[in-house]
LOGU-215900 format. One line per 3 residues: number of its first residue (from 0); their letters; for each residue x, y, z of N, C-alpha, C. Coordinates in nm, 3 decimals, always signed. Layout:
# LOGU-215900
NUM = A = X,Y,Z,X,Y,Z,X,Y,Z  ...
//
This chain:
# LOGU-215900
0 = MTT = -1.994,-4.331,+0.041,-1.967,-4.239,-0.079,-1.879,-4.302,-0.152  -1.890,-4.250,-0.292,-1.827,-4.322,-0.392,-1.705,-4.211,-0.409  -1.627,-4.293,-0.493,-1.477,-4.185,-0.526,-1.541,-4.060,-0.603
3 = SNL = -1.615,-4.111,-0.689,-1.645,-3.939,-0.742,-1.746,-3.833,-0.692  -1.813,-3.892,-0.574,-1.875,-3.792,-0.455,-1.756,-3.743,-0.394  -1.661,-3.808,-0.346,-1.516,-3.748,-0.274,-1.445,-3.669,-0.340
6 = LKL = -1.386,-3.743,-0.472,-1.354,-3.624,-0.548,-1.402,-3.477,-0.575  -1.522,-3.496,-0.592,-1.628,-3.346,-0.624,-1.603,-3.282,-0.467  -1.616,-3.322,-0.385,-1.618,-3.251,-0.267,-1.451,-3.198,-0.246
9 = GVA = -1.366,-3.284,-0.234,-1.223,-3.232,-0.286,-1.206,-3.122,-0.291  -1.241,-3.147,-0.453,-1.276,-3.009,-0.564,-1.300,-2.903,-0.496  -1.402,-2.899,-0.470,-1.491,-2.797,-0.416,-1.454,-2.735,-0.272
12 = GIC = -1.401,-2.808,-0.188,-1.335,-2.774,-0.089,-1.186,-2.705,-0.149  -1.136,-2.727,-0.195,-0.992,-2.652,-0.249,-1.081,-2.523,-0.296  -1.143,-2.519,-0.385,-1.207,-2.392,-0.398,-1.207,-2.320,-0.350
15 = LVM = -1.298,-2.343,-0.225,-1.319,-2.265,-0.124,-1.216,-2.244,-0.037  -1.140,-2.281,-0.001,-1.007,-2.257,+0.047,-0.936,-2.134,-0.044  -0.936,-2.164,-0.172,-0.861,-2.047,-0.240,-0.980,-1.926,-0.239
18 = IGC = -1.089,-1.927,-0.266,-1.163,-1.810,-0.274,-1.142,-1.752,-0.161  -1.165,-1.832,-0.023,-1.207,-1.765,+0.075,-1.102,-1.723,+0.205  -0.999,-1.812,+0.186,-0.904,-1.756,+0.225,-0.779,-1.625,+0.240
21 = ERD = -0.857,-1.546,+0.144,-0.735,-1.452,+0.144,-0.647,-1.339,+0.284  -0.549,-1.381,+0.265,-0.499,-1.326,+0.389,-0.480,-1.212,+0.460  -0.526,-1.134,+0.562,-0.524,-1.023,+0.608,-0.413,-0.945,+0.536
24 = VSY = -0.347,-0.824,+0.540,-0.277,-0.760,+0.463,-0.226,-0.720,+0.637  -0.065,-0.715,+0.651,-0.021,-0.642,+0.786,+0.059,-0.538,+0.769  +0.047,-0.449,+0.838,+0.126,-0.313,+0.863,+0.259,-0.385,+0.799
27 = SDD = +0.293,-0.428,+0.960,+0.451,-0.461,+0.978,+0.501,-0.588,+0.853  +0.424,-0.651,+0.800,+0.526,-0.749,+0.721,+0.454,-0.719,+0.589  +0.383,-0.641,+0.535,+0.391,-0.556,+0.405,+0.373,-0.466,+0.415
30 = IQP = +0.311,-0.342,+0.452,+0.293,-0.235,+0.405,+0.472,-0.156,+0.476  +0.499,-0.190,+0.588,+0.587,-0.099,+0.587,+0.715,-0.124,+0.526  +0.738,-0.275,+0.482,+0.864,-0.310,+0.392,+0.873,-0.234,+0.230
33 = ILE = +0.708,-0.202,+0.215,+0.668,-0.136,+0.105,+0.712,+0.011,+0.105  +0.707,+0.074,+0.213,+0.731,+0.206,+0.244,+0.883,+0.209,+0.243  +0.949,+0.148,+0.317,+1.077,+0.149,+0.363,+1.139,+0.143,+0.230
36 = ASC = +1.138,+0.053,+0.131,+1.182,-0.010,-0.028,+1.156,+0.135,-0.124  +1.068,+0.195,-0.113,+1.033,+0.268,-0.199,+0.972,+0.409,-0.141  +0.955,+0.467,-0.052,+0.915,+0.590,-0.008,+1.001,+0.668,+0.118
39 = NQC = +1.060,+0.586,+0.157,+1.171,+0.616,+0.307,+1.279,+0.712,+0.253  +1.296,+0.686,+0.138,+1.440,+0.760,+0.142,+1.382,+0.925,+0.057  +1.265,+0.961,+0.048,+1.191,+1.101,+0.083,+1.145,+1.135,+0.193
42 = HDK = +1.059,+1.027,+0.233,+0.979,+1.068,+0.350,+1.038,+1.024,+0.424  +1.142,+1.049,+0.533,+1.213,+1.033,+0.619,+1.263,+1.134,+0.668  +1.273,+1.177,+0.786,+1.316,+1.289,+0.861,+1.409,+1.330,+0.780
45 = AAE = +1.392,+1.486,+0.752,+1.492,+1.594,+0.703,+1.486,+1.566,+0.573  +1.463,+1.419,+0.509,+1.430,+1.428,+0.357,+1.339,+1.546,+0.306  +1.380,+1.507,+0.179,+1.287,+1.610,+0.097,+1.165,+1.597,+0.064
48 = GEA = +1.118,+1.500,+0.075,+0.928,+1.500,+0.103,+0.895,+1.507,+0.189  +0.955,+1.489,+0.305,+0.948,+1.530,+0.421,+0.952,+1.653,+0.446  +1.030,+1.710,+0.410,+1.069,+1.878,+0.430,+0.928,+1.941,+0.355
51 = VSG = +0.902,+1.894,+0.222,+0.822,+1.976,+0.141,+0.678,+1.943,+0.204  +0.648,+1.853,+0.242,+0.480,+1.794,+0.314,+0.458,+1.773,+0.435  +0.571,+1.761,+0.505,+0.536,+1.703,+0.659,+0.509,+1.594,+0.654
54 = LSL = +0.570,+1.488,+0.602,+0.489,+1.360,+0.579,+0.602,+1.275,+0.605  +0.615,+1.210,+0.700,+0.735,+1.093,+0.733,+0.632,+0.925,+0.716  +0.716,+0.874,+0.673,+0.682,+0.718,+0.687,+0.736,+0.647,+0.739
57 = KTY = +0.824,+0.682,+0.863,+0.934,+0.594,+0.898,+0.831,+0.517,+1.020  +0.776,+0.547,+1.083,+0.688,+0.452,+1.157,+0.498,+0.491,+1.131  +0.419,+0.331,+1.186,+0.290,+0.361,+1.183,+0.230,+0.490,+1.183
60 = DDL = +0.318,+0.529,+1.324,+0.232,+0.682,+1.368,+0.258,+0.773,+1.307  +0.381,+0.807,+1.277,+0.414,+0.913,+1.116,+0.318,+0.921,+0.976  +0.289,+0.776,+0.970,+0.187,+0.754,+0.854,+0.077,+0.815,+0.903
63 = MGG = +0.014,+0.810,+0.954,-0.114,+0.811,+1.041,-0.121,+0.954,+1.082  -0.018,+1.011,+1.073,-0.017,+1.121,+1.129,-0.044,+1.259,+1.027  +0.018,+1.208,+0.898,-0.037,+1.270,+0.804,+0.068,+1.398,+0.758
66 = TQY = +0.020,+1.457,+0.677,+0.102,+1.588,+0.659,+0.084,+1.696,+0.710  +0.107,+1.823,+0.677,+0.114,+1.919,+0.681,-0.046,+1.999,+0.649  -0.078,+1.914,+0.556,-0.201,+1.973,+0.467,-0.322,+1.848,+0.557
69 = GKV = -0.313,+1.777,+0.620,-0.402,+1.653,+0.673,-0.379,+1.522,+0.687  -0.496,+1.450,+0.687,-0.455,+1.284,+0.695,-0.417,+1.243,+0.546  -0.329,+1.155,+0.526,-0.305,+1.068,+0.417,-0.389,+0.932,+0.387
72 = VVP = -0.432,+0.892,+0.495,-0.505,+0.754,+0.527,-0.601,+0.770,+0.579  -0.687,+0.745,+0.539,-0.848,+0.756,+0.597,-0.897,+0.619,+0.613  -0.884,+0.563,+0.744,-0.916,+0.380,+0.754,-1.047,+0.355,+0.703
75 = GSA = -1.054,+0.240,+0.648,-1.173,+0.189,+0.567,-1.192,+0.253,+0.443  -1.139,+0.372,+0.406,-1.148,+0.406,+0.272,-1.022,+0.424,+0.185  -0.969,+0.374,+0.102,-0.858,+0.364,+0.025,-0.882,+0.482,-0.103
78 = MSS = -1.020,+0.521,-0.151,-1.041,+0.600,-0.268,-1.058,+0.708,-0.193  -1.060,+0.708,-0.052,-1.047,+0.880,+0.026,-0.934,+0.904,+0.069  -0.832,+0.796,+0.057,-0.716,+0.813,+0.129,-0.586,+0.856,+0.018
81 = ALY = -0.557,+0.947,+0.053,-0.429,+1.002,-0.052,-0.302,+0.940,-0.046  -0.258,+0.836,+0.015,-0.135,+0.737,+0.002,-0.182,+0.671,-0.096  -0.319,+0.618,-0.088,-0.347,+0.510,-0.212,-0.374,+0.582,-0.344
84 = LTV = -0.409,+0.694,-0.380,-0.416,+0.772,-0.476,-0.321,+0.801,-0.519  -0.215,+0.844,-0.456,-0.092,+0.875,-0.527,-0.023,+0.795,-0.547  -0.021,+0.655,-0.516,+0.059,+0.552,-0.564,-0.014,+0.455,-0.670
87 = AGK = -0.116,+0.479,-0.648,-0.229,+0.392,-0.754,-0.223,+0.508,-0.922  -0.182,+0.626,-0.909,-0.185,+0.673,-1.008,-0.321,+0.768,-1.024  -0.382,+0.833,-0.964,-0.510,+0.850,-0.939,-0.532,+0.959,-0.928
90 = TAP = -0.452,+1.048,-0.954,-0.372,+1.201,-0.892,-0.322,+1.244,-1.027  -0.303,+1.377,-1.057,-0.216,+1.422,-1.159,-0.078,+1.382,-1.151  -0.047,+1.431,-1.241,+0.092,+1.332,-1.276,+0.196,+1.379,-1.177
93 = EIR = +0.216,+1.465,-1.186,+0.318,+1.599,-1.093,+0.269,+1.567,-0.939  +0.178,+1.489,-0.896,+0.215,+1.446,-0.750,+0.189,+1.285,-0.698  +0.196,+1.242,-0.793,+0.188,+1.088,-0.809,+0.371,+1.030,-0.767
96 = MPP = +0.276,+0.944,-0.673,+0.430,+0.893,-0.584,+0.462,+0.726,-0.587  +0.571,+0.701,-0.583,+0.706,+0.745,-0.606,+0.693,+0.835,-0.725  +0.749,+0.948,-0.721,+0.746,+1.037,-0.817,+0.828,+0.936,-0.921
99 = HHD = +0.772,+0.936,-1.088,+0.823,+0.868,-1.147,+0.813,+0.956,-1.300  +0.924,+1.023,-1.281,+0.941,+1.144,-1.447,+1.073,+1.093,-1.461  +1.135,+1.170,-1.551,+1.249,+1.186,-1.585,+1.368,+1.190,-1.481
102 = ESF = +1.308,+1.372,-1.426,+1.403,+1.424,-1.342,+1.416,+1.305,-1.229  +1.295,+1.248,-1.158,+1.330,+1.146,-1.053,+1.394,+1.006,-1.073  +1.409,+0.953,-1.229,+1.510,+0.872,-1.284,+1.606,+0.870,-1.290
105 = AQG = +1.629,+1.005,-1.334,+1.777,+1.097,-1.328,+1.866,+1.097,-1.164  +1.794,+1.086,-1.091,+1.843,+1.064,-0.919,+1.851,+0.938,-0.841  +1.782,+0.883,-0.944,+1.819,+0.702,-0.889,+1.680,+0.705,-0.817
108 = KGA = +1.546,+0.755,-0.834,+1.401,+0.768,-0.752,+1.318,+0.738,-0.864  +1.209,+0.699,-0.804,+1.057,+0.710,-0.886,+1.042,+0.589,-0.954  +1.093,+0.472,-0.920,+1.019,+0.357,-0.987,+0.875,+0.328,-0.913
111 = QLS = +0.780,+0.319,-1.012,+0.632,+0.308,-0.979,+0.623,+0.188,-0.914  +0.533,+0.161,-0.790,+0.518,+0.043,-0.712,+0.466,-0.083,-0.803  +0.471,-0.203,-0.811,+0.382,-0.311,-0.856,+0.295,-0.317,-0.835
114 = AHQ = +0.196,-0.349,-0.908,+0.031,-0.340,-0.922,-0.011,-0.452,-0.804  +0.070,-0.535,-0.728,+0.052,-0.617,-0.639,+0.077,-0.519,-0.494  +0.202,-0.454,-0.488,+0.221,-0.356,-0.412,+0.075,-0.258,-0.384
117 = IEL = +0.070,-0.182,-0.486,-0.064,-0.089,-0.440,-0.203,-0.159,-0.398  -0.244,-0.276,-0.450,-0.317,-0.338,-0.421,-0.295,-0.414,-0.265  -0.182,-0.415,-0.197,-0.206,-0.436,-0.059,-0.196,-0.317,-0.012
120 = IER = -0.137,-0.227,-0.060,-0.188,-0.075,+0.010,-0.321,-0.052,+0.023  -0.403,-0.102,-0.078,-0.543,-0.087,-0.112,-0.647,-0.114,-0.011  -0.585,-0.250,+0.027,-0.671,-0.398,+0.096,-0.632,-0.350,+0.269
123 = WIN = -0.512,-0.297,+0.275,-0.484,-0.256,+0.445,-0.586,-0.134,+0.448  -0.598,-0.010,+0.367,-0.647,+0.064,+0.399,-0.772,+0.031,+0.418  -0.851,-0.022,+0.312,-0.968,-0.061,+0.344,-1.029,-0.175,+0.460
126 = AGA = -0.950,-0.257,+0.466,-0.950,-0.310,+0.620,-0.856,-0.244,+0.738  -0.939,-0.106,+0.748,-0.891,+0.001,+0.862,-0.769,+0.013,+0.880  -0.683,-0.006,+0.798,-0.525,+0.057,+0.838,-0.461,+0.010,+0.950
129 = PNN = -0.510,-0.082,+1.007,-0.474,-0.140,+1.150,-0.327,-0.159,+1.144  -0.286,-0.155,+1.308,-0.108,-0.160,+1.284,-0.094,-0.266,+1.366  -0.049,-0.386,+1.252,-0.077,-0.530,+1.265,+0.066,-0.573,+1.241
//
């Protein structure tokens, strides 16, 4: 094999690795830290968000239990999951989460999740929302 062919084979291999090796999203490594940093302030037992909606995000089981109105995660379908829709800004502004409006900013809350964090939540739900 010539040096040129080896180089082409190496480049092709690197491209395949970069395209095909997107790692699985983990609840414990990826999703739970997002919820802890951005959501648990309001959606922890006895906090405002939990009191209003019945949604605690403290544990995987709490998240999957949903709210008093129903499930917030539909495994396999981010577009059917209120969790994804509210953090991705695909709902009415008054129900987007975390709330990012003047009143929430004044209370020290409300920074919108990053595009990367939203993508992780979407990928995790679309992968079946595993407890991994």
